[in-house]
N, C-alpha and C positions, 0 to 999 in steps of 0.2 A: 309306639310306632314305630316300628321296622322297615327299612327299604330297600326293594331288589333292585337289582342293574338291568338294562333294557337288553333283551336277548331276541336277536334276529327270528325272523319266522323260517324254517328249515327250507319250506318250498323255495322262498324266495331267495334263499343266498344259491339250491340248488338251480334256477333259472337262471342268476346272474352268472353263474360257472359256466354256465353251459354257452350262453351269450359271446363269453369272454374267450372262449374254448374257438366258437365260430369264426368268431374276428381274427384271430389266430390262425387257424388254416386259411383265412385268407392272404394272409402275408407271408405266407410258408410255400409262394407258388415259384419256383425256380426261374433265375433269369432266361434260361434257355426257350422254358415254357411262354415267359412273357414274349419273349422274340417270335417265337412259333405263331402266335395265335393274335399278333397285335391288331387292330384294326386297319394297320398300315401294313402295305408291300413291302420287305424287306429285301435285301439280295446286293449280297460282296461279289464283287468281280477284279480278277487280276487286272494289270493296266491294260490287255489288250482286249477287254471287254470279257474274256473265259467267265461264265457264272461260277464262282465258288462256294458260294454257301445261298440259299433263298429258303424265306418262310413258308409255313401251310398256307397264310392267308392268300401270298401272290400266286404260290400254285392253282389253289381253289380260283382264284380271279381267270387265271390263264388256261384250266384245264386240264395240264400237264402233272405227271407225276415226276417224282423227284428224280428220279435215275435217268432219265430223259433229258432234263436239263441239268445239270450240277454235272459240269466237266464236259460237256457235248454241247452248249449252245453259249452263244454273245448276247452279251443284252438287247445289241440289236438285232436276235432272232425275235427276240420278243414283240416287237414292235412293228408296225403298219411301214408300207411302203414309203410314206410320207412320214414319218416319223425318224425311219432310218437316215432319211436325205437330211430331213433338221441336226438329226445327232449327230452326223458327218463332217454338215458346214456351219453348226453353230453351237449346237451343244459341246461336244467333246471338246473343240478349240477352246472356249472359254474355260472348260475346266482346268485343260492345260496351264492355263496360263492365271488363273486365278488360285485353282485347287481348290475351286468349289462353288455351287448355282444351285441356286434355290427357287423354288415355285415356277418349274420349267414344263409347260404343257405339252404331252406327247399323248401318243395311242396307241396300246395294245393290242397284240392282233392274238385273240382266242382261239383257244383248239374248235370250235364252232364256225370261226370265219368271221364272226362277230368283234366288232371292235368297241375297245372300253377305254373313255379320255380320264387321264392320270394330270398329276403334278407332278415332276420331279426334280428330289434336292438331293444332290452326290456331293459328296466331301472326299479326298484323296485323303491314306491314313501315308503317313511318311516313317521309315525306320529311324533308327539310335543314330545314323550317318544322314539322317536324310532324304534321303532314297524314297523312292515313290514304290510301294508295295501295292496297295489294293484302291478299291474305291468301293466305298462302302454309298446306297442308293436308298431312298423312303421314297416309295409309292404312296400318293394319297388316292382315292378313290374322284372322281371327279365327274362323275355320273351325275349326279343331283346338280352340280353348281354347271354343265355342261346343258341341260335339259333348259335351267334357268338361263342361259344366257340365249339358248334360241329360243327361247319364249319372248323374252324381252327383245331378241333381231325382231322376231314375227312381228310384236308389237311396237317396234320402230317401223319397220316398211310399210304396215298399217298405216301409222299416224303419216308417213312421209306419203302416201297415198293418199291420206284424208286429205293432206295437206295442195297435194296439186290437182286433184281434182276441187278443192274450195279454189285454187286461184285459176283455175279452166273457169268456175263457174262464176267467179266474181268478174272476170276478162269476158263473158259472155254478156254477164249483165251491165256492165261498163258498153259494151257495146252496143244493145239493148237502149240504154238510156242516152248514150249519144244519138244515135238516129232520131228516137223521138224526142229528144232538147233539142235539134236542127229543122225537126215537124212543126215545132215552136215559135220558130226564128225565118225571118226570110231569106230564101237561099242568095237572095245579092240585092242589093239595092238600084233602085231605078239609076238611070242617067237622069239629071234633071239638067237643062238648058241653061247657060250659064253660072252654073255652082260646080262645087267638087262636095263628094261626102265620102264618109268613113266609117264603122262601126267596128266595134268589138266586143265578145263577150266570153267571160272568163267563170267558170264554175268554183266555185270553193272545193269540191271533194267531187269524182269520177261517179261516187257512189251512191249519189243523190240527183232527183232533176231538179234542174234550178226553177226560183221562180221570177225571174225578169225575162222582160220582154222589149221588144223593139220593133217598128216596121217604118218606111218611106212607101210612099204609095201615091197613083198621080190620082188628080179628083175630076179634074179637066184637061183643056189645053193649055191651062196657064197655070194653075194653083196645083199644089203636091202638099198631101198630109201627113203628118209623121206623129209618133206618141213612143215614149219609154214610158217604162213602170217597173213596177217590183209587186208581184201578189202574196201576200202574208202565206207563210209557212214555205215546205218545202215536200217535195215528193208527189207520187198520183195525183192525191188532192189539189194540190197547188198547181200543176199542171195542169188538172182539169178545167180550172178558173183563168188560169193564162189565157188558155184555147179558146173558151169562153170570152175574154177581155180582148182578144186581139181581136176576132171575128167582129163584134159588137162594135167596135170603133171605127172598123174600118167601114162598115156597113153604113151604120153612123155616120159618117164624114163624111160618105159619097152621097146619103142623103139631106145632110145639113153640115156643109163647111164650117160652120162657129163651131169653134173648140168649147165653148163652153155649154152650146146643145149636144156636143158628144160626153161629154162627159156627164150630163145631165141622163142621160140616156144608159150610159153604162152604170149609172148609179143605181137607178131605175130597174133595171135586170137583175144585177147583182143583189137585192133585197128582194126584189120578188125571187129569187132563184131559190137563195140561200135563208131559210126563216128559222124561227125556231133558235134552239143552242148552237145551229151549224153556220154562225153569220162567217162570211167569207167576206175580202177586204181587201182592195190594193192603193197604191199609190200610183199616180199616173201624170205623167205630162202631154198636153197634146195642143198638136200648132197646126197650122197650115202657111206654107210660104207661096209667095209670086215674084218671082224673078223678072225685073225690066231688063228689056234685052237695051231700052233707047240708054236708059241713065247706068246702065250696071248696077244695079243696086236691088236688093231683095227684102221685100215688106214682110215681115213675120208679125203672125197674132197667136199666142198661146193661151190656155189654162193649164192650170194645175190642182190637182186634186191630192191633198199633204203631202206632195213632193219637194224632197229637194229643189230650189231654186235653179235655174238655167246658170249659167256663163257664157260674157259675151267675152269672146276674144277680140279687141279692135290693134286693125293694120298699126298703128302709132306706138303698140306695147305693153298699152293698159288691159287690164281683165277686170271685168264687176258682175256680179252677180244682178239676175234680170228679177226684181222684185215682183209677184206676183200675189196679187192680194186674195184675201180668205184662202177657200181650198181646203176643206176637209177631207179627211178619209175617204176614198169609194165604196158604197156598199155599207155605210155606218148608219144614215137617216135617210129615212123612205124623202125628205126634201133637202139636200144637203145644198147650199148656196155655193157657185162657184163666180170665178169674175174673170177677166181677160185684161192681157198686158201686151203691148207690142212694142216695136223695135223695128229698125232697119239696120240692115249689113250692107258696107258698102266695100268695096275692090278689098281685098286682105282681111278683111272682119270674119268671124267663125262663131257659131254658137255650139254650145257644147253643154250634152243631155248627159247624165250620169244616175247611175242608183246607188245609194249608200252604202253598199259594200264597200266604195271605196273610198268615200269620208269616216266609216266605222272600223276599218282596219287597224287592227294594233299595232303598235309601232315600238321603237324604245326595246334595250335590251331583256327588259321585264317583259314583254306584250304588254304593258297593262295601261299604255297610253292611246287612245284615238289619233287617228289620223289627223282629221277635223278639215271644217271646210275654210279657215283661215291660212291652212297649209298647202290644200290646194288649188286657193287661189294664187298664192305666191308660185306655184309649183306651174301650173300655168299660164301667168302672164310671163314666162319666159318665154313660154309657146308663140306667144302671141304675135301677130304675122305670119305667122306659119300655116301653109295649106291645112287644112284637117288630116287627112292620113300622117302627117309628120306628128301632128297634135297626140291624137289618137295611137300611135306607134310609141312615144315617149309616156303617155299615161299606158300602156301593155307594160312596157320595162319598168315603171314604177312598180304594178301591179307584181312582178316575177321578184320586184325587192321583199317585197312584204314577206313573199312566201307564207310560213305558216301563221302568220298574223291575220291574213285573210280566211277571213269565219263566214263572210256571205258572197253570194255571186254579186258578178258585178256586169253591167252593160253600159256599153256607150257608144254614142249618137255622136256624130259634129257633121254641120253644114255651114257650109263657106262660099264665100264669093272670092276666085280667084285674082290676085292682085295684077296678075299681068294679063288679063285678057278672059273673056267668057268658054273656056273649054273645058269640058264636061269631062269630070275624073271622077272614079268611087273606087273607094277601099272597102275592105272588110277584113 
């Protein structure tokens, strides 16, 4: 058997030769043709800016004839008025000092009056002796970039306007919430003969309604009712419960001053109003004070519904919690048991009520530790013997120190007997 050598197909050989010839033809462009038809604008100018050479691409951009430009116009004549000013004050001085500049934004003035944004890069050509001969400049079309920048600018302005509108809306919302919040609190504490009173309310966020509440009001000519508490939740629903709770407790205390009776009535109202899966509840301390002008002492009777125990600050510099037996959350069970506790405030003594936003504030560098009741008792013990407004002011300063560690709203109510006589004083 004989073997024959492989012979290429004549047609395939001809196709390969044609392809190679076409590729070679692409490489035969002259340097002058590459310069004249480049995708960028090119020009060379004398040192005074007179155009000595310019390519067709740039002439087409400008809409000008070569004979009207070369030797007759300067580079600055091709620019807009703003471009001329920038060229004279920045571009040209920088070019003379450095010998080259790159990526400078300018605008060409086209024959039809339109403007064309370009990015200019120039370099100075030197002779053998170092003398400056001419300036070579490359101009890149920046119309797409300008459109992109303008679109970004429009988007930025739109975003800034949206942010301003959002901030204005937030400010209006905060104003509305502040007004609504104030409507859920007493505008002022009434004067109590033979006593001083003070209150303070701090919201954890101005963007939401708080659920804490307090009040002090006359029952008859001798006794005054008071309460302080915390509704479960935040926002409009909690505000609705707060409003219902305040008016229920006031009405109940006027009908029957016994704190246990007032809490029992509130518990019944909440259970009946919020049934099924929409259970709403609160914690509360309800009490009655009865100052005695003859002895200078004030009798206190109170009951608690799941609320932190009140603190009694004595004139001798001690501070202790007032134990309140029993006391389930108000609104949880149809028949919740409540029990009363009593104490007497002598001259210089103060009864302090607070919500758990104070004791549950996060402290420490890592903001993971709760402030706690022991720390609170130690703090107020240092204020013992001070009038109620001083105690509340000190606690308000403590809340300021907590800063972003304060996750919940805080309400404070202090009722005290003056150490130097029965001069009524209130502070909020």
